[in-house]
C-alpha positions, 0 to 999 in steps of 0.5 A: 866426928873428928877429923885429923890431918895427921896420924896420932896414936888412937885411944880406942880400937876401931874398924877402918876403911881406906880410900879416895871416895870420890863421888860416894857412889853405891859401891862406896856406900856398901863399903861404908854400910859394911864398915858401920854394921860390923863395927857395931857387932865388934863394939868398935869405933869407925875410922876412915882414911882418905887422901888429899890431893887425889893420887892421880892429881899428884902423879899427873896433875895435867891429866887428872880427872875432875873430882866429882865431889869436893873434900868438904862435901865428902866430910859432910857425907861421913858426918851424916853417917856418924863416922867417928874419925876421919884421917885426911892424909897429904898424898905427897912424894914421901907418902907415894913411896910408902911400903906396904909394911909401913902403911900396915904399921899406920893401921896398927897406930890407929888401933885397927882391929878390922879393915873393911875395903874393896876386895880388889884393894891395893896400897903402898908403893906401886900398889904392891900391897893386897888385903892378904898382906893386911890379914897376914899381920893378924888384922881382920879384913873384909873385902866387900864385893864390887856393885854393878849396874846393867852388868858394868862395875860402878866406879867413879870413872863411869859417873864422871863420864855420865856427868861430863855427857850430861847424863844426870839420870845415869849418874843418879842411878850410880850414885844413889842420889841426885848429883849436887854441888855445895857451896857458900852464896857470895856477892857477884857483880850484879850483871845478871840482876841488871838484865832481869835475872838475879842469880845466886852466885855459889862459891864452889869448893871444886876446882874443876867439876866434871860437867858444865852448861845450863841445867834445871836445878833445885835449891832446897824446895825452890826450882831454878836454872843454873849456869856452870861455866866460864861466862864467855859472852861477858869476857870469860873467866878461867875457872868454872863459876856456878850461878843459880836463878830461882823462880819466885824466890826473893830471900836473902841467902847471902852467906849461907852454905847451900846445896845445888841439886842438878836435875837435867842438862838444858844445853851447852854453854854458848858465847852470844854476840850481845846481851840481848842475845843472851837475855833472849836465850835465858828466857828460852832456858827458863821455859824449858826448865819450867816445862821440865819441872812439871813432869818432874813433879809428877814423877815424884 
């Protein structure tokens, strides 16, 4: 997979899709499946245009929604699908003011013979462009119908709310897979080890994940309990921090890139009056997670 942070003239024709793809939920997956299927029929390369930062982060940084997945996680997903080219467009003031006809000229530069997007796709300054504008330029367009669940449109907004509410089951239904966060295992301050619960500290690519608290998690084939929060009992930090205590695990994973799968929310993060209170609560959390894992194993 080739990844571009600019828009060079392409050497081969392609089928292209355009979008933020935050969460890569079932609706997004339907568009990508259509892109791959139709490109093979036409013997075209597959291409994808996405944006960084998210347009809402540019227009309203203080009120922008939390990203469901990081840019790196999106790229990992695209690579698994064998997408040929990914173009990451920097969404700034200049790009926000681009007119629809200019955007279409970009598609032509990339040699797009086919455009696959959601049927309500809008683009360009003030979202003035529609799929009809693309088809008028003699580019073939496929508008993929939206996917629904329980008569409700599947959207990143719905998934974000489910995660924020701790409803991981609903989030999994809408995403077609369990929610996970990936990152590199780094050295921490060793406090968790000192109090008897060694943890793997995960350097996240998320600035602001859409959930927090204490969770039952899985890392590889190992289960554990994770805290995603600001560590208020030991002074607090400004940015969410992910640390995972794995059960019956002693391997050295420092420096590894891992995926932490979130299975169930156990509780909100709390501030305790002492380290002893924190230790007692961690033990309670561990027992709750172990009891949950027993039923989880039966279900799987």
